[in-house]
Residue, then its C-alpha position, 0 to 999 in steps of 0.5 A: m192913865s185915867g179910866s177913859e176908854p182907849t181910842i181904837s181904830a181898825v180897818e179890814t179888807v177882804l181878799d177874794n179867792g173865787k171858788f176858794g172863798t175869801r180871807t179877811v185881814k184886819f188891822e187894829t190899833g189903840l188897844l195893846a202896847r200903847q207905849a210902843a212907838g207904833s203897835v197894831t194887832a193884825y187878824l186873819d179871819d177870826e182865829t189868827m191874831l198877831l201883835s206887832a210893836t215897833t220901837a226906836s231908841k232915843q239916841p242914834k248909834d252913830h258909830f255903826d256903818f249900817f242901820p241897826l234894825t232888829i226883827d223878832v218873832e215870838e211864838r207863844m205856844y198858848a196861841v195853839g192851846q199847847i204847853p211848850g214841849s221843852f224841859f222847862r215848859s217855857e218857850g225856848r230860843p226862836g225855832e226855825d219857823a220864827i227865824l225864817t219869818c224874821r228874815l221874811i219881814d226884814r228883807p222888804l222892810r229894811p230898804t224902806f227906811k230912810k237912808g242914813l238912819r242910825n237909831e236902833v229900831q226893833v219890831v217885835i211880833t208876838v203870835m197870840a192866837l193861831d188857827p192851826n190850819m193857817p200860816y202866820d208868816v205873811l200876816a206878820i209882814n203886813a203887821a210889821s209894816i203897819s206898826t212901823q208906818l204908825s210909829g213916826l219913823p222915816f219909813s217909805g212904806p207901807v209894805g204889803g205881803v201875800r202868799v199865793a199858791l197854785v191850786d187847781g190852776q188858780w193862784v190862791a191868796f193866804p192858802t191854808h195848810a190843807q190847800l198847800e198840800d194840793a198846791v203845785f207851787d207856793m210863793v210869798v211876795a212882798g211889795r209897795v205901791t209906787d206913785s204911779g199906782d203900780v206894785a213894785i215887787m221887793m221880795v219873793e220867797a217861793e218853792a215847789t211842794e212835796r207833791t208837785i211831781e205827783l200833781v204834774r204827773g196827774g196833769a197839773q201845770a208844772p211850775t216853769e219859769e213862765v208860771v212863776a212869773s204869772g204868780l208874781d202878777a197874780a200877787k200884785p192886786f192882793i198886795k195893793q189891797l193890803v197896802e191900801a188897808q194899811v194906808e187907810l189906818a195910817k191916815q187915822s192913827a199915824k204919828p207925824v214923822q219925827e226928825f231923826p238925825v241922818f248919818l250919810d256915809y259921805e258928803d259930796d265933797a268926799y266923793e269928788a275928792v276920791e273920784g278925782a284921786v283914784r278913778e283910773a287906778t280903781a277902774e284898772a284894779l277892778t279888771i283883775a280877775g282873781k278875787q284875792e289879787r283884786e282885793e289886795r290891789l284895791d286895799e293898796i289903793k284905799a290905803g294910799l287914798l287915806d294918806q293922800l286925803a288925810e289932811q284935807f278930811e281930818g276927822r272924816e276918814k270914815e267918809i273916804g272909805a265909804a266914798f271909795r266903796s261907792l266909787n267901786k260900785q259905780l265903776v263895776r256897774e258902768r262897765v257892765l252896762r256899757d261894755k257888757v263885761r264883768i269884774d272877772g272878765r266874764g260875759l253876762a251869761d258866763i258861768r265860772p268853771l264848774h267841778a263836781e265829784v262824789g265820795v270825797v270823805p271816807r266812811v260817811h254814807g254819802s259825800s260830794l264836792f261842788e265847785r263853781g269858781e271860788t265857791q266850794i261846798l262839801g256836801v255830806t249825807t247821813l241816813d238813820m232810822l225814822k225815829m231819828e227824824q227831827q221833832l219840832d215844837t212850833l206852831s206849825p202843823e209840821k211836828h216831824r221833819r224827816y229831811m233835815h238840811k243844815y248849812v255851815f259857813p265857817p269864817f275861813s271860807t272867805g279867808e277871815t277869822g270869826r266866831v264858829g258855833s251855833p248857826k246865825r240867822r243867815e245860815v239858818g236861812h240858807g239851809a232852809l232855802a237849800r232844803r226847800a229846793l230839794l224837798p220836791v224831789l225826795p222819795s216818800r217815806e214808804e219808798f225810802p224809810y230813812a231819816i236823812r240829814q244833809l250838811s252843807e259845809a261852805m269851804g270857800s265862798n265867792g257868790s251863792t253858797s246856798m245854790g252851791s249847797v243845792c248842787a252838792s246835796t244832790l250829788s251826795l244824796l245820790q251817792a248815799g243811795v237816795p232815789l231822788k225823783a230828779p237831780v236839782a241844781g241852783i244858780a244865783m243871778g244878778l240884775i244891774s240897771g241904769e241909764v245908757d244913752g238916755e234909756t233905762s237898760y237892764v242887764a241880767l248877770t248869770d252866776i254872780l260874785g259876792a261883789e256883784d251881789a253887793f253892787g247890783d240892784m237885785d239878786f235872785k237865786v233859782a233852783g230846779t230840775r230840768e223841767f221846773v223851778t223848785a225854789l226861788q228867792l229874790d230881793t231887789k233894791l229897785d222900785g219894780i222890775p218890768a215883768e218881761v225883764l224878770a221873765a228873761a232873767l229867769t230864762q237866762a237862769r234856766d240855761a245856766r241850771l241846765a249847764i250845771l246839771d250836765v256837769m253834775a250828771e258826769a260825776i253821778d247820774a243815778p243813786e249808787e248802792m248804799s254804803v256798807h256803813a249806812p244802816r239798813i231799813l226794811t219795811i213790811t206790813v202786817p195785818v193790824d190784828k196781828i200787831g199784838e202777836v208780833i209785840g207779844p205779852k209785855g213786848k216779849v216777842i218783839n224784844q226776843i226778835q231784837d235780841d236774836t237778830g240785833a235789829t231794831l223794830s218799830i211798829e206803826d198803828d197801821g201795821t207798818v213794821y220798820i226794821g233797822a239794822t247795821n247790816g242787811e243780814a240782821a235786817e233780813a233775819a228780823r224780817a223773816a221772824v216777823n213774817a213767820i208770826a204775822n204773814p205765815t205763808m200757807p204751805e203747799v203740797g210739794e214744798r220742801y223745808l229744812g225742818t227741826v224735829v220738835k217732838t217724837t211719839n210712838f206713831g211718828a215725829f213732829v217737825s217744825l217747818l216755820p214758827g207756829k207751823d208743824g207737820l207730822l212725819h209718820i213712822s211708816k215714812l221713816r223707812a227711807l231714812a233708815g235705809g229702807k229697813r222697818v222702823d220699830a221706834v221713832e227715836d231709833v231714826v230721829a231725835v228732838g232737835q235734829k234737822v231733817q229735809v222734808e216735803i209736804a205730801e198732803i194737807d187735810d181739811r183742818g190744815k194738818l200737814s203730812l210730811v215725807p222725808v226728802v232723800e237724795e240719791s247720794g244721800e242714801e249711799s252716804d246713809e248706808s255707808e255710815 
């Protein structure tokens, strides 16, 4: 390249949040990554900068039967001025935040590409600078969209994305992390502007926050289904603004759309042949209720079809399979729209049979089994010391995670073989969704000072294992003794739309099967308590759903959620006693000026307490002491030892103690009542212990190390204690008889 100045084009748009100020989003192209097909730097206000580069392979991967799109998010630690915390001091595998951002971008972007595209497309987003108070994920959706819009690929964007949070009754766009702490609800919404100028919502990812219950109790609006629907409406003008800015930049800088070969799944003649041959048989097979029997029958029909049409479509066998799948989809949809009957014979709002139980696995701290139809989830809860919480090396301000939720989807859960091992992106996404559904109801660290790891094991899958995980987790957390603020359940919903007698009809389906998910126009997962929504995930293939249709579907989901919560409550409705195998953690607070005394010189005192009791102690800077032990007795012993040093109770006259003689003198014995608290048992008071006889020498009656029951008789001005022995009636007789 010559030394000529690059041509840089930029547009910016200002989003107005009223009393919460403004946010400026700027897109710029022409400076960085000029060899990519399309590249953009996106800025949020002054300090956050992302680079998004879209590239396509020269040759199509025509052997694939899907569109090979890859989204990668690279978090650079220099963006927040830090050196990576890993052993190698280099950025490792993408963390959970980056993986979830990849999913957030992929979901609205993928359906926007031309159908049948088989060239590999990769969008790489690099986080280059970040205001630590700002999430970058939603800016990344817009950046990925505009770099793709500029690339010359057949892409029917742009896609706009916005996060709106409900703070003080107002939906705020691009909220800061600080504002999110005061939010009742937080949602990411992505969509496109249609030809009519409306915004078609394509994706929603939403959740209540850790403070939602506290804020609602303080008078804030609970995030009910109606409030969630209002948030979607509030997001639309912001999405439109972001899309218009992208369109503006595309006018200046987009490459002309190039010709790419398109590989359609099948040609029309293949579909007609398949429909003519097996329409009746397939329609009949689709009324078989059991998943495995239904699939076996459909496999038989497909095999017969391939034999029957082999000659006519030689070399085009793949088209026959694809056309058969398409016929399946068409028949399932027709039956739902016309007859209001589903694949397995259920009505539109029917939930499959439910089963819930706890205590399924021995020894673990909490376990449960939740079944809904053929979906079966095993939930297992493990509790540990807070120091076992997850350390996060990411760009977000969250550096520790006390509640860890992992989700495992082994291939046997669908009766197949496959790879097992580290979680794929889908599993990370499902675990994160279940985690966010439960976060608003977890007790605070102070109320429940444990690190909690929840594992959802999919044992059988046919329709939303992620929502099954939410139900199983509530059950096993309660069994482990975690005092949840409210139980949470989740349900997956579907939507099918189509022309019926010339009218567009929308039908919402409760508790969708795997096949209904694949054949429908929208799937959305809703989790929540009896009172409000805690998490929502929505993806749609439609160009927009009327608000009233969505609101009605959300209400239908609430009915299902309440029915599931009833079944769960029969299995367990309150936290149980903690398992004997779970560690015991106690918290006590000591005055800050006593922290040094509890630790002792070079840790001598705290180490001694740990050695004596077998408990583990950790002290926070504010004087909170966490005591962890494998059993309650050890924890109590350690608590008593810390309290004796840091919170010595001022003894009062009349209190009785079993003390230990620590020193004898010619005028009496010093008795230790508590660590650091001694009192004097005067020689004149020892007569009671000597059977009323005169005592000449203290050592005649008591010896160092001996335990004596004493009572405080007097406390002088300087806090010195005078003691008297406590002698029971029977005790006197036994003393005399000795």
